[in-house]
N, CA, C and O atoms as a Maestro MAE file, in Angstrom:
{
 s_m_m2io_version
 :::
 2.0.0
}

f_m_ct {
 s_m_title
 :::
 protein
 m_atom[336] {
  # First column is atom index #
  i_m_mmod_type
  r_m_x_coord
  r_m_y_coord
  r_m_z_coord
  i_m_residue_number
  s_m_chain_name
  s_m_pdb_residue_name
  s_m_pdb_atom_name
  i_m_atomic_number
  :::
  1 25 11.255 -5.179 -17.337 1 A "MET " " N  " 7
  2 3 11.130 -3.717 -17.387 1 A "MET " " CA " 6
  3 2 9.938 -3.431 -18.220 1 A "MET " " C  " 6
  4 15 9.575 -4.136 -19.162 1 A "MET " " O  " 8
  5 25 9.349 -2.342 -17.808 2 A "ALA " " N  " 7
  6 3 8.231 -1.677 -18.479 2 A "ALA " " CA " 6
  7 2 8.511 -1.052 -19.758 2 A "ALA " " C  " 6
  8 15 9.561 -0.442 -19.957 2 A "ALA " " O  " 8
  9 25 7.572 -1.190 -20.658 3 A "LYS " " N  " 7
  10 3 7.733 -0.467 -21.877 3 A "LYS " " CA " 6
  11 2 6.594 0.518 -22.140 3 A "LYS " " C  " 6
  12 15 5.463 0.247 -21.736 3 A "LYS " " O  " 8
  13 25 6.828 1.564 -22.751 4 A "VAL " " N  " 7
  14 3 5.830 2.559 -23.014 4 A "VAL " " CA " 6
  15 2 5.649 2.821 -24.555 4 A "VAL " " C  " 6
  16 15 6.607 3.072 -25.285 4 A "VAL " " O  " 8
  17 25 4.465 2.751 -24.955 5 A "LEU " " N  " 7
  18 3 4.040 2.905 -26.330 5 A "LEU " " CA " 6
  19 2 3.362 4.137 -26.393 5 A "LEU " " C  " 6
  20 15 2.586 4.357 -25.463 5 A "LEU " " O  " 8
  21 25 3.481 5.047 -27.327 6 A "VAL " " N  " 7
  22 3 2.781 6.256 -27.435 6 A "VAL " " CA " 6
  23 2 2.165 6.385 -28.880 6 A "VAL " " C  " 6
  24 15 2.888 6.331 -29.875 6 A "VAL " " O  " 8
  25 25 0.894 6.547 -28.950 7 A "VAL " " N  " 7
  26 3 0.220 6.646 -30.228 7 A "VAL " " CA " 6
  27 2 -0.172 8.162 -30.312 7 A "VAL " " C  " 6
  28 15 -0.899 8.658 -29.451 7 A "VAL " " O  " 8
  29 25 0.286 8.836 -31.289 8 A "THR " " N  " 7
  30 3 0.105 10.301 -31.350 8 A "THR " " CA " 6
  31 2 -0.026 10.804 -32.787 8 A "THR " " C  " 6
  32 15 0.447 10.111 -33.688 8 A "THR " " O  " 8
  33 25 -0.610 11.913 -33.055 9 A "SER " " N  " 7
  34 3 -0.737 12.413 -34.396 9 A "SER " " CA " 6
  35 2 -1.205 13.834 -34.035 9 A "SER " " C  " 6
  36 15 -1.832 14.045 -32.997 9 A "SER " " O  " 8
  37 25 -0.868 14.866 -34.971 10 A "GLY " " N  " 7
  38 3 -1.350 16.133 -34.881 10 A "GLY " " CA " 6
  39 2 -2.746 16.333 -35.603 10 A "GLY " " C  " 6
  40 15 -3.350 17.403 -35.534 10 A "GLY " " O  " 8
  41 25 -3.189 15.302 -36.257 11 A "LYS " " N  " 7
  42 3 -4.400 15.384 -36.964 11 A "LYS " " CA " 6
  43 2 -5.357 14.527 -36.355 11 A "LYS " " C  " 6
  44 15 -4.994 13.452 -35.877 11 A "LYS " " O  " 8
  45 25 -6.741 14.957 -36.321 12 A "GLY " " N  " 7
  46 3 -7.714 14.223 -35.693 12 A "GLY " " CA " 6
  47 2 -8.342 13.314 -36.708 12 A "GLY " " C  " 6
  48 15 -8.281 13.504 -37.923 12 A "GLY " " O  " 8
  49 25 -8.955 12.301 -36.114 13 A "GLY " " N  " 7
  50 3 -9.718 11.364 -37.107 13 A "GLY " " CA " 6
  51 2 -8.821 10.325 -37.836 13 A "GLY " " C  " 6
  52 15 -9.211 9.765 -38.860 13 A "GLY " " O  " 8
  53 25 -7.642 10.091 -37.291 14 A "VAL " " N  " 7
  54 3 -6.854 9.148 -37.993 14 A "VAL " " CA " 6
  55 2 -6.790 7.786 -37.306 14 A "VAL " " C  " 6
  56 15 -5.995 6.940 -37.716 14 A "VAL " " O  " 8
  57 25 -7.576 7.552 -36.307 15 A "GLY " " N  " 7
  58 3 -7.645 6.209 -35.545 15 A "GLY " " CA " 6
  59 2 -6.731 5.957 -34.465 15 A "GLY " " C  " 6
  60 15 -6.392 4.812 -34.165 15 A "GLY " " O  " 8
  61 25 -6.279 7.088 -33.811 16 A "LYS " " N  " 7
  62 3 -5.483 6.902 -32.583 16 A "LYS " " CA " 6
  63 2 -6.212 6.296 -31.396 16 A "LYS " " C  " 6
  64 15 -5.606 5.483 -30.699 16 A "LYS " " O  " 8
  65 25 -7.405 6.614 -31.125 17 A "THR " " N  " 7
  66 3 -8.128 5.945 -30.042 17 A "THR " " CA " 6
  67 2 -8.422 4.431 -30.391 17 A "THR " " C  " 6
  68 15 -8.175 3.549 -29.569 17 A "THR " " O  " 8
  69 25 -8.929 4.171 -31.573 18 A "THR " " N  " 7
  70 3 -9.222 3.002 -31.981 18 A "THR " " CA " 6
  71 2 -7.855 1.971 -32.065 18 A "THR " " C  " 6
  72 15 -7.851 0.827 -31.609 18 A "THR " " O  " 8
  73 25 -6.940 2.491 -32.605 19 A "SER " " N  " 7
  74 3 -5.548 1.724 -32.529 19 A "SER " " CA " 6
  75 2 -5.112 1.475 -31.114 19 A "SER " " C  " 6
  76 15 -4.720 0.340 -30.842 19 A "SER " " O  " 8
  77 25 -5.131 2.375 -30.201 20 A "THR " " N  " 7
  78 3 -4.739 2.284 -28.824 20 A "THR " " CA " 6
  79 2 -5.673 1.274 -28.176 20 A "THR " " C  " 6
  80 15 -5.153 0.384 -27.502 20 A "THR " " O  " 8
  81 25 -6.970 1.314 -28.303 21 A "ALA " " N  " 7
  82 3 -7.784 0.313 -27.661 21 A "ALA " " CA " 6
  83 2 -7.525 -1.141 -28.097 21 A "ALA " " C  " 6
  84 15 -7.527 -2.080 -27.301 21 A "ALA " " O  " 8
  85 25 -7.295 -1.262 -29.468 22 A "ALA " " N  " 7
  86 3 -7.050 -2.560 -30.036 22 A "ALA " " CA " 6
  87 2 -5.734 -3.142 -29.571 22 A "ALA " " C  " 6
  88 15 -5.619 -4.318 -29.227 22 A "ALA " " O  " 8
  89 25 -4.689 -2.210 -29.576 23 A "LEU " " N  " 7
  90 3 -3.390 -2.731 -29.211 23 A "LEU " " CA " 6
  91 2 -3.408 -2.939 -27.565 23 A "LEU " " C  " 6
  92 15 -2.749 -3.874 -27.111 23 A "LEU " " O  " 8
  93 25 -3.994 -2.265 -26.859 24 A "GLY " " N  " 7
  94 3 -4.054 -2.507 -25.450 24 A "GLY " " CA " 6
  95 2 -4.790 -3.868 -25.156 24 A "GLY " " C  " 6
  96 15 -4.338 -4.651 -24.320 24 A "GLY " " O  " 8
  97 25 -5.926 -4.123 -25.862 25 A "ALA " " N  " 7
  98 3 -6.761 -5.363 -25.761 25 A "ALA " " CA " 6
  99 2 -5.859 -6.551 -26.168 25 A "ALA " " C  " 6
  100 15 -5.794 -7.576 -25.490 25 A "ALA " " O  " 8
  101 25 -5.190 -6.364 -27.274 26 A "ALA " " N  " 7
  102 3 -4.326 -7.490 -27.770 26 A "ALA " " CA " 6
  103 2 -3.091 -7.829 -26.738 26 A "ALA " " C  " 6
  104 15 -2.730 -8.983 -26.504 26 A "ALA " " O  " 8
  105 25 -2.550 -6.768 -26.208 27 A "LEU " " N  " 7
  106 3 -1.451 -7.045 -25.303 27 A "LEU " " CA " 6
  107 2 -1.981 -7.693 -24.034 27 A "LEU " " C  " 6
  108 15 -1.282 -8.522 -23.452 27 A "LEU " " O  " 8
  109 25 -3.251 -7.338 -23.552 28 A "ALA " " N  " 7
  110 3 -3.848 -7.839 -22.284 28 A "ALA " " CA " 6
  111 2 -4.218 -9.269 -22.607 28 A "ALA " " C  " 6
  112 15 -3.977 -10.146 -21.777 28 A "ALA " " O  " 8
  113 25 -4.788 -9.555 -23.761 29 A "GLN " " N  " 7
  114 3 -5.146 -11.076 -24.089 29 A "GLN " " CA " 6
  115 2 -3.879 -11.857 -24.162 29 A "GLN " " C  " 6
  116 15 -3.937 -13.039 -23.822 29 A "GLN " " O  " 8
  117 25 -2.765 -11.371 -24.550 30 A "ALA " " N  " 7
  118 3 -1.492 -12.039 -24.521 30 A "ALA " " CA " 6
  119 2 -0.784 -12.279 -23.118 30 A "ALA " " C  " 6
  120 15 0.246 -12.935 -22.957 30 A "ALA " " O  " 8
  121 25 -1.488 -11.656 -22.170 31 A "GLY " " N  " 7
  122 3 -1.017 -11.913 -20.788 31 A "GLY " " CA " 6
  123 2 -0.279 -10.743 -20.231 31 A "GLY " " C  " 6
  124 15 0.194 -10.842 -19.099 31 A "GLY " " O  " 8
  125 25 -0.141 -9.685 -20.892 32 A "LYS " " N  " 7
  126 3 0.619 -8.497 -20.455 32 A "LYS " " CA " 6
  127 2 -0.101 -7.695 -19.596 32 A "LYS " " C  " 6
  128 15 -1.324 -7.620 -19.714 32 A "LYS " " O  " 8
  129 25 0.553 -7.029 -18.670 33 A "LYS " " N  " 7
  130 3 -0.114 -5.998 -17.843 33 A "LYS " " CA " 6
  131 2 -0.101 -4.658 -18.583 33 A "LYS " " C  " 6
  132 15 0.949 -4.162 -18.991 33 A "LYS " " O  " 8
  133 25 -1.253 -4.112 -18.738 34 A "VAL " " N  " 7
  134 3 -1.459 -3.118 -19.710 34 A "VAL " " CA " 6
  135 2 -2.281 -1.829 -19.022 34 A "VAL " " C  " 6
  136 15 -3.263 -2.000 -18.300 34 A "VAL " " O  " 8
  137 25 -1.807 -0.698 -19.308 35 A "ALA " " N  " 7
  138 3 -2.528 0.531 -18.890 35 A "ALA " " CA " 6
  139 2 -2.694 1.452 -20.173 35 A "ALA " " C  " 6
  140 15 -1.718 1.773 -20.851 35 A "ALA " " O  " 8
  141 25 -3.835 1.809 -20.429 36 A "VAL " " N  " 7
  142 3 -4.107 2.743 -21.651 36 A "VAL " " CA " 6
  143 2 -4.567 4.073 -21.035 36 A "VAL " " C  " 6
  144 15 -5.397 4.107 -20.127 36 A "VAL " " O  " 8
  145 25 -4.043 5.077 -21.522 37 A "VAL " " N  " 7
  146 3 -4.421 6.407 -21.037 37 A "VAL " " CA " 6
  147 2 -4.707 7.365 -22.088 37 A "VAL " " C  " 6
  148 15 -3.903 7.620 -22.984 37 A "VAL " " O  " 8
  149 25 -5.944 7.939 -21.968 38 A "ASP " " N  " 7
  150 3 -6.415 8.959 -23.014 38 A "ASP " " CA " 6
  151 2 -6.098 10.263 -22.443 38 A "ASP " " C  " 6
  152 15 -6.631 10.672 -21.411 38 A "ASP " " O  " 8
  153 25 -5.239 10.909 -23.106 39 A "PHE " " N  " 7
  154 3 -4.802 12.318 -22.513 39 A "PHE " " CA " 6
  155 2 -5.654 13.417 -23.141 39 A "PHE " " C  " 6
  156 15 -5.454 14.592 -22.830 39 A "PHE " " O  " 8
  157 25 -6.633 13.058 -24.045 40 A "ASP " " N  " 7
  158 3 -7.523 13.964 -24.533 40 A "ASP " " CA " 6
  159 2 -8.815 13.900 -23.508 40 A "ASP " " C  " 6
  160 15 -9.874 13.341 -23.793 40 A "ASP " " O  " 8
  161 25 -8.557 14.523 -22.353 41 A "VAL " " N  " 7
  162 3 -9.460 14.459 -21.277 41 A "VAL " " CA " 6
  163 2 -10.780 15.158 -21.467 41 A "VAL " " C  " 6
  164 15 -11.732 14.907 -20.728 41 A "VAL " " O  " 8
  165 25 -10.852 16.067 -22.489 42 A "GLY " " N  " 7
  166 3 -12.066 16.694 -22.720 42 A "GLY " " CA " 6
  167 2 -13.078 15.849 -23.442 42 A "GLY " " C  " 6
  168 15 -14.280 16.072 -23.296 42 A "GLY " " O  " 8
  169 25 -12.651 14.930 -24.183 43 A "LEU " " N  " 7
  170 3 -13.491 14.022 -24.944 43 A "LEU " " CA " 6
  171 2 -13.660 12.634 -24.400 43 A "LEU " " C  " 6
  172 15 -14.744 12.059 -24.497 43 A "LEU " " O  " 8
  173 25 -12.618 12.082 -23.831 44 A "ARG " " N  " 7
  174 3 -12.678 10.821 -23.272 44 A "ARG " " CA " 6
  175 2 -13.305 9.729 -24.125 44 A "ARG " " C  " 6
  176 15 -14.171 8.959 -23.710 44 A "ARG " " O  " 8
  177 25 -12.777 9.726 -25.395 45 A "ASN " " N  " 7
  178 3 -13.346 8.644 -26.353 45 A "ASN " " CA " 6
  179 2 -12.808 7.401 -26.006 45 A "ASN " " C  " 6
  180 15 -13.507 6.443 -26.339 45 A "ASN " " O  " 8
  181 25 -11.723 7.140 -25.409 46 A "LEU " " N  " 7
  182 3 -11.278 5.731 -25.046 46 A "LEU " " CA " 6
  183 2 -12.210 5.013 -24.212 46 A "LEU " " C  " 6
  184 15 -12.398 3.805 -24.355 46 A "LEU " " O  " 8
  185 25 -12.869 5.797 -23.242 47 A "ASP " " N  " 7
  186 3 -13.850 5.200 -22.458 47 A "ASP " " CA " 6
  187 2 -14.959 4.582 -23.249 47 A "ASP " " C  " 6
  188 15 -15.433 3.478 -22.978 47 A "ASP " " O  " 8
  189 25 -15.356 5.346 -24.248 48 A "LEU " " N  " 7
  190 3 -16.462 4.766 -25.099 48 A "LEU " " CA " 6
  191 2 -16.057 3.682 -25.887 48 A "LEU " " C  " 6
  192 15 -16.806 2.708 -25.964 48 A "LEU " " O  " 8
  193 25 -14.846 3.702 -26.563 49 A "VAL " " N  " 7
  194 3 -14.429 2.678 -27.487 49 A "VAL " " CA " 6
  195 2 -14.283 1.326 -26.556 49 A "VAL " " C  " 6
  196 15 -14.630 0.235 -27.007 49 A "VAL " " O  " 8
  197 25 -13.816 1.451 -25.395 50 A "MET " " N  " 7
  198 3 -13.601 0.285 -24.539 50 A "MET " " CA " 6
  199 2 -14.792 -0.192 -23.828 50 A "MET " " C  " 6
  200 15 -14.728 -1.218 -23.151 50 A "MET " " O  " 8
  201 25 -15.972 0.546 -23.949 51 A "GLY " " N  " 7
  202 3 -17.158 0.269 -23.294 51 A "GLY " " CA " 6
  203 2 -17.136 0.475 -21.817 51 A "GLY " " C  " 6
  204 15 -17.779 -0.306 -21.115 51 A "GLY " " O  " 8
  205 25 -16.431 1.492 -21.251 52 A "ALA " " N  " 7
  206 3 -16.313 1.768 -19.871 52 A "ALA " " CA " 6
  207 2 -16.929 3.103 -19.487 52 A "ALA " " C  " 6
  208 15 -16.779 3.569 -18.358 52 A "ALA " " O  " 8
  209 25 -17.608 3.699 -20.419 53 A "GLU " " N  " 7
  210 3 -18.097 5.203 -20.150 53 A "GLU " " CA " 6
  211 2 -19.034 5.111 -19.071 53 A "GLU " " C  " 6
  212 15 -19.047 6.134 -18.386 53 A "GLU " " O  " 8
  213 25 -19.803 4.234 -18.711 54 A "ARG " " N  " 7
  214 3 -20.659 4.246 -17.452 54 A "ARG " " CA " 6
  215 2 -19.913 3.883 -16.218 54 A "ARG " " C  " 6
  216 15 -20.425 4.137 -15.127 54 A "ARG " " O  " 8
  217 25 -18.792 3.332 -16.290 55 A "ARG " " N  " 7
  218 3 -18.067 2.884 -15.162 55 A "ARG " " CA " 6
  219 2 -16.921 3.753 -14.643 55 A "ARG " " C  " 6
  220 15 -16.423 3.585 -13.530 55 A "ARG " " O  " 8
  221 25 -16.537 4.679 -15.502 56 A "VAL " " N  " 7
  222 3 -15.395 5.553 -15.241 56 A "VAL " " CA " 6
  223 2 -15.964 6.865 -14.435 56 A "VAL " " C  " 6
  224 15 -16.635 7.726 -15.005 56 A "VAL " " O  " 8
  225 25 -15.661 6.910 -13.209 57 A "VAL " " N  " 7
  226 3 -16.129 7.975 -12.318 57 A "VAL " " CA " 6
  227 2 -15.084 9.200 -12.353 57 A "VAL " " C  " 6
  228 15 -15.392 10.384 -12.486 57 A "VAL " " O  " 8
  229 25 -13.815 8.686 -12.210 58 A "PHE " " N  " 7
  230 3 -12.785 9.762 -12.071 58 A "PHE " " CA " 6
  231 2 -11.913 9.623 -13.280 58 A "PHE " " C  " 6
  232 15 -11.785 8.538 -13.848 58 A "PHE " " O  " 8
  233 25 -11.240 10.848 -13.724 59 A "ASP " " N  " 7
  234 3 -10.354 10.798 -14.789 59 A "ASP " " CA " 6
  235 2 -8.921 11.235 -14.349 59 A "ASP " " C  " 6
  236 15 -8.602 11.316 -13.163 59 A "ASP " " O  " 8
  237 25 -8.116 11.498 -15.342 60 A "LEU " " N  " 7
  238 3 -6.804 11.862 -15.173 60 A "LEU " " CA " 6
  239 2 -6.730 13.255 -14.463 60 A "LEU " " C  " 6
  240 15 -5.800 13.481 -13.689 60 A "LEU " " O  " 8
  241 25 -7.581 14.082 -14.685 61 A "ILE " " N  " 7
  242 3 -7.523 15.493 -14.246 61 A "ILE " " CA " 6
  243 2 -7.958 15.427 -12.744 61 A "ILE " " C  " 6
  244 15 -7.559 16.267 -11.938 61 A "ILE " " O  " 8
  245 25 -8.786 14.406 -12.398 62 A "ASN " " N  " 7
  246 3 -9.202 14.282 -10.929 62 A "ASN " " CA " 6
  247 2 -8.060 13.753 -10.106 62 A "ASN " " C  " 6
  248 15 -7.883 14.106 -8.940 62 A "ASN " " O  " 8
  249 25 -7.300 12.907 -10.733 63 A "VAL " " N  " 7
  250 3 -6.057 12.340 -10.028 63 A "VAL " " CA " 6
  251 2 -5.001 13.292 -9.920 63 A "VAL " " C  " 6
  252 15 -4.366 13.324 -8.866 63 A "VAL " " O  " 8
  253 25 -4.684 14.163 -10.958 64 A "VAL " " N  " 7
  254 3 -3.602 15.163 -10.836 64 A "VAL " " CA " 6
  255 2 -4.030 16.158 -9.859 64 A "VAL " " C  " 6
  256 15 -3.166 16.578 -9.089 64 A "VAL " " O  " 8
  257 25 -5.320 16.641 -9.752 65 A "GLN " " N  " 7
  258 3 -5.841 17.712 -8.814 65 A "GLN " " CA " 6
  259 2 -6.013 17.158 -7.456 65 A "GLN " " C  " 6
  260 15 -6.434 17.901 -6.569 65 A "GLN " " O  " 8
  261 25 -5.700 15.811 -7.184 66 A "GLY " " N  " 7
  262 3 -5.874 15.309 -5.881 66 A "GLY " " CA " 6
  263 2 -7.191 14.926 -5.446 66 A "GLY " " C  " 6
  264 15 -7.357 14.537 -4.290 66 A "GLY " " O  " 8
  265 25 -8.228 15.007 -6.340 67 A "VAL " " N  " 7
  266 3 -9.580 14.739 -5.971 67 A "VAL " " CA " 6
  267 2 -9.755 13.188 -5.889 67 A "VAL " " C  " 6
  268 15 -10.602 12.637 -5.186 67 A "VAL " " O  " 8
  269 25 -8.919 12.599 -6.634 68 A "ALA " " N  " 7
  270 3 -9.150 11.009 -6.667 68 A "ALA " " CA " 6
  271 2 -7.794 10.406 -6.571 68 A "ALA " " C  " 6
  272 15 -6.814 11.022 -6.989 68 A "ALA " " O  " 8
  273 25 -7.698 9.182 -6.014 69 A "LYS " " N  " 7
  274 3 -6.454 8.435 -5.904 69 A "LYS " " CA " 6
  275 2 -6.300 7.875 -7.314 69 A "LYS " " C  " 6
  276 15 -7.282 7.815 -8.054 69 A "LYS " " O  " 8
  277 25 -5.004 7.432 -7.735 70 A "LEU " " N  " 7
  278 3 -4.732 6.772 -8.862 70 A "LEU " " CA " 6
  279 2 -5.561 5.591 -9.180 70 A "LEU " " C  " 6
  280 15 -6.009 5.396 -10.310 70 A "LEU " " O  " 8
  281 25 -5.771 4.775 -8.135 71 A "THR " " N  " 7
  282 3 -6.495 3.540 -8.247 71 A "THR " " CA " 6
  283 2 -7.941 3.886 -8.536 71 A "THR " " C  " 6
  284 15 -8.571 3.109 -9.254 71 A "THR " " O  " 8
  285 25 -8.522 4.944 -8.067 72 A "GLN " " N  " 7
  286 3 -9.835 5.348 -8.416 72 A "GLN " " CA " 6
  287 2 -9.975 5.854 -9.793 72 A "GLN " " C  " 6
  288 15 -11.097 5.919 -10.295 72 A "GLN " " O  " 8
  289 25 -8.942 6.211 -10.432 73 A "GLY " " N  " 7
  290 3 -8.930 6.678 -11.856 73 A "GLY " " CA " 6
  291 2 -8.764 5.630 -12.811 73 A "GLY " " C  " 6
  292 15 -8.743 5.896 -14.013 73 A "GLY " " O  " 8
  293 25 -8.638 4.403 -12.366 74 A "CYS " " N  " 7
  294 3 -8.371 3.207 -13.132 74 A "CYS " " CA " 6
  295 2 -9.460 2.323 -13.115 74 A "CYS " " C  " 6
  296 15 -10.147 2.255 -12.095 74 A "CYS " " O  " 8
  297 25 -9.776 1.475 -14.328 75 A "ALA " " N  " 7
  298 3 -10.490 0.495 -14.286 75 A "ALA " " CA " 6
  299 2 -9.935 -0.834 -14.702 75 A "ALA " " C  " 6
  300 15 -8.959 -0.755 -15.448 75 A "ALA " " O  " 8
  301 25 -10.307 -1.930 -14.411 76 A "ASP " " N  " 7
  302 3 -9.641 -3.027 -14.866 76 A "ASP " " CA " 6
  303 2 -10.303 -3.600 -16.157 76 A "ASP " " C  " 6
  304 15 -11.364 -3.131 -16.569 76 A "ASP " " O  " 8
  305 25 -9.683 -4.586 -16.766 77 A "GLY " " N  " 7
  306 3 -10.098 -4.924 -18.179 77 A "GLY " " CA " 6
  307 2 -11.475 -5.229 -18.420 77 A "GLY " " C  " 6
  308 15 -11.947 -5.147 -19.554 77 A "GLY " " O  " 8
  309 25 -12.229 -5.617 -17.309 78 A "GLY " " N  " 7
  310 3 -13.647 -5.830 -17.478 78 A "GLY " " CA " 6
  311 2 -14.449 -4.620 -17.211 78 A "GLY " " C  " 6
  312 15 -15.677 -4.684 -17.153 78 A "GLY " " O  " 8
  313 25 -13.761 -3.458 -17.037 79 A "GLY " " N  " 7
  314 3 -14.532 -2.188 -16.885 79 A "GLY " " CA " 6
  315 2 -14.915 -1.953 -15.395 79 A "GLY " " C  " 6
  316 15 -15.593 -0.981 -15.060 79 A "GLY " " O  " 8
  317 25 -14.442 -2.908 -14.487 80 A "ARG " " N  " 7
  318 3 -14.799 -2.750 -13.051 80 A "ARG " " CA " 6
  319 2 -13.707 -1.978 -12.350 80 A "ARG " " C  " 6
  320 15 -12.517 -2.099 -12.639 80 A "ARG " " O  " 8
  321 25 -14.180 -1.171 -11.406 81 A "ARG " " N  " 7
  322 3 -13.131 -0.410 -10.589 81 A "ARG " " CA " 6
  323 2 -12.185 -1.297 -9.875 81 A "ARG " " C  " 6
  324 15 -12.548 -2.384 -9.424 81 A "ARG " " O  " 8
  325 25 -10.944 -0.838 -9.764 82 A "GLN " " N  " 7
  326 3 -9.983 -1.554 -9.045 82 A "GLN " " CA " 6
  327 2 -10.156 -1.367 -7.667 82 A "GLN " " C  " 6
  328 15 -10.559 -0.249 -7.348 82 A "GLN " " O  " 8
  329 25 -9.943 -2.216 -6.725 83 A "ARG " " N  " 7
  330 3 -10.035 -2.143 -5.270 83 A "ARG " " CA " 6
  331 2 -9.022 -1.173 -4.830 83 A "ARG " " C  " 6
  332 15 -7.919 -1.188 -5.378 83 A "ARG " " O  " 8
  333 25 -9.291 -0.306 -3.868 84 A "HIS " " N  " 7
  334 3 -8.348 0.643 -3.320 84 A "HIS " " CA " 6
  335 2 -8.439 0.781 -1.861 84 A "HIS " " C  " 6
  336 15 -7.692 1.558 -1.266 84 A "HIS " " O  " 8
  :::
 }
 m_bond[335] {
  # First column is bond index #
  i_m_from
  i_m_to
  i_m_order
  :::
  1 1 2 1
  2 2 3 1
  3 3 4 2
  4 3 5 1
  5 5 6 1
  6 6 7 1
  7 7 8 2
  8 7 9 1
  9 9 10 1
  10 10 11 1
  11 11 12 2
  12 11 13 1
  13 13 14 1
  14 14 15 1
  15 15 16 2
  16 15 17 1
  17 17 18 1
  18 18 19 1
  19 19 20 2
  20 19 21 1
  21 21 22 1
  22 22 23 1
  23 23 24 2
  24 23 25 1
  25 25 26 1
  26 26 27 1
  27 27 28 2
  28 27 29 1
  29 29 30 1
  30 30 31 1
  31 31 32 2
  32 31 33 1
  33 33 34 1
  34 34 35 1
  35 35 36 2
  36 35 37 1
  37 37 38 1
  38 38 39 1
  39 39 40 2
  40 39 41 1
  41 41 42 1
  42 42 43 1
  43 43 44 2
  44 43 45 1
  45 45 46 1
  46 46 47 1
  47 47 48 2
  48 47 49 1
  49 49 50 1
  50 50 51 1
  51 51 52 2
  52 51 53 1
  53 53 54 1
  54 54 55 1
  55 55 56 2
  56 55 57 1
  57 57 58 1
  58 58 59 1
  59 59 60 2
  60 59 61 1
  61 61 62 1
  62 62 63 1
  63 63 64 2
  64 63 65 1
  65 65 66 1
  66 66 67 1
  67 67 68 2
  68 67 69 1
  69 69 70 1
  70 70 71 1
  71 71 72 2
  72 71 73 1
  73 73 74 1
  74 74 75 1
  75 75 76 2
  76 75 77 1
  77 77 78 1
  78 78 79 1
  79 79 80 2
  80 79 81 1
  81 81 82 1
  82 82 83 1
  83 83 84 2
  84 83 85 1
  85 85 86 1
  86 86 87 1
  87 87 88 2
  88 87 89 1
  89 89 90 1
  90 90 91 1
  91 91 92 2
  92 91 93 1
  93 93 94 1
  94 94 95 1
  95 95 96 2
  96 95 97 1
  97 97 98 1
  98 98 99 1
  99 99 100 2
  100 99 101 1
  101 101 102 1
  102 102 103 1
  103 103 104 2
  104 103 105 1
  105 105 106 1
  106 106 107 1
  107 107 108 2
  108 107 109 1
  109 109 110 1
  110 110 111 1
  111 111 112 2
  112 111 113 1
  113 113 114 1
  114 114 115 1
  115 115 116 2
  116 115 117 1
  117 117 118 1
  118 118 119 1
  119 119 120 2
  120 119 121 1
  121 121 122 1
  122 122 123 1
  123 123 124 2
  124 123 125 1
  125 125 126 1
  126 126 127 1
  127 127 128 2
  128 127 129 1
  129 129 130 1
  130 130 131 1
  131 131 132 2
  132 131 133 1
  133 133 134 1
  134 134 135 1
  135 135 136 2
  136 135 137 1
  137 137 138 1
  138 138 139 1
  139 139 140 2
  140 139 141 1
  141 141 142 1
  142 142 143 1
  143 143 144 2
  144 143 145 1
  145 145 146 1
  146 146 147 1
  147 147 148 2
  148 147 149 1
  149 149 150 1
  150 150 151 1
  151 151 152 2
  152 151 153 1
  153 153 154 1
  154 154 155 1
  155 155 156 2
  156 155 157 1
  157 157 158 1
  158 158 159 1
  159 159 160 2
  160 159 161 1
  161 161 162 1
  162 162 163 1
  163 163 164 2
  164 163 165 1
  165 165 166 1
  166 166 167 1
  167 167 168 2
  168 167 169 1
  169 169 170 1
  170 170 171 1
  171 171 172 2
  172 171 173 1
  173 173 174 1
  174 174 175 1
  175 175 176 2
  176 175 177 1
  177 177 178 1
  178 178 179 1
  179 179 180 2
  180 179 181 1
  181 181 182 1
  182 182 183 1
  183 183 184 2
  184 183 185 1
  185 185 186 1
  186 186 187 1
  187 187 188 2
  188 187 189 1
  189 189 190 1
  190 190 191 1
  191 191 192 2
  192 191 193 1
  193 193 194 1
  194 194 195 1
  195 195 196 2
  196 195 197 1
  197 197 198 1
  198 198 199 1
  199 199 200 2
  200 199 201 1
  201 201 202 1
  202 202 203 1
  203 203 204 2
  204 203 205 1
  205 205 206 1
  206 206 207 1
  207 207 208 2
  208 207 209 1
  209 209 210 1
  210 210 211 1
  211 211 212 2
  212 211 213 1
  213 213 214 1
  214 214 215 1
  215 215 216 2
  216 215 217 1
  217 217 218 1
  218 218 219 1
  219 219 220 2
  220 219 221 1
  221 221 222 1
  222 222 223 1
  223 223 224 2
  224 223 225 1
  225 225 226 1
  226 226 227 1
  227 227 228 2
  228 227 229 1
  229 229 230 1
  230 230 231 1
  231 231 232 2
  232 231 233 1
  233 233 234 1
  234 234 235 1
  235 235 236 2
  236 235 237 1
  237 237 238 1
  238 238 239 1
  239 239 240 2
  240 239 241 1
  241 241 242 1
  242 242 243 1
  243 243 244 2
  244 243 245 1
  245 245 246 1
  246 246 247 1
  247 247 248 2
  248 247 249 1
  249 249 250 1
  250 250 251 1
  251 251 252 2
  252 251 253 1
  253 253 254 1
  254 254 255 1
  255 255 256 2
  256 255 257 1
  257 257 258 1
  258 258 259 1
  259 259 260 2
  260 259 261 1
  261 261 262 1
  262 262 263 1
  263 263 264 2
  264 263 265 1
  265 265 266 1
  266 266 267 1
  267 267 268 2
  268 267 269 1
  269 269 270 1
  270 270 271 1
  271 271 272 2
  272 271 273 1
  273 273 274 1
  274 274 275 1
  275 275 276 2
  276 275 277 1
  277 277 278 1
  278 278 279 1
  279 279 280 2
  280 279 281 1
  281 281 282 1
  282 282 283 1
  283 283 284 2
  284 283 285 1
  285 285 286 1
  286 286 287 1
  287 287 288 2
  288 287 289 1
  289 289 290 1
  290 290 291 1
  291 291 292 2
  292 291 293 1
  293 293 294 1
  294 294 295 1
  295 295 296 2
  296 295 297 1
  297 297 298 1
  298 298 299 1
  299 299 300 2
  300 299 301 1
  301 301 302 1
  302 302 303 1
  303 303 304 2
  304 303 305 1
  305 305 306 1
  306 306 307 1
  307 307 308 2
  308 307 309 1
  309 309 310 1
  310 310 311 1
  311 311 312 2
  312 311 313 1
  313 313 314 1
  314 314 315 1
  315 315 316 2
  316 315 317 1
  317 317 318 1
  318 318 319 1
  319 319 320 2
  320 319 321 1
  321 321 322 1
  322 322 323 1
  323 323 324 2
  324 323 325 1
  325 325 326 1
  326 326 327 1
  327 327 328 2
  328 327 329 1
  329 329 330 1
  330 330 331 1
  331 331 332 2
  332 331 333 1
  333 333 334 1
  334 334 335 1
  335 335 336 2
  :::
 }
}
């Protein structure tokens, strides 16, 4: 069964993005299937922290608006686009 972990805070600059990236990477290295989602779509800091800023073409808003498929809004652990 899937588990959902949420990292949240009302205050900025407390390390949410860094913690999320580190936790996601650690779980992936342990062989778990992981999806990390940055809901601060205006800044997209998670892309930067994970080194995928040049590879991410579509974001969550594009998927919700129907501009892109879910698979197009995702990148695999190496930053490569998933096949769709």
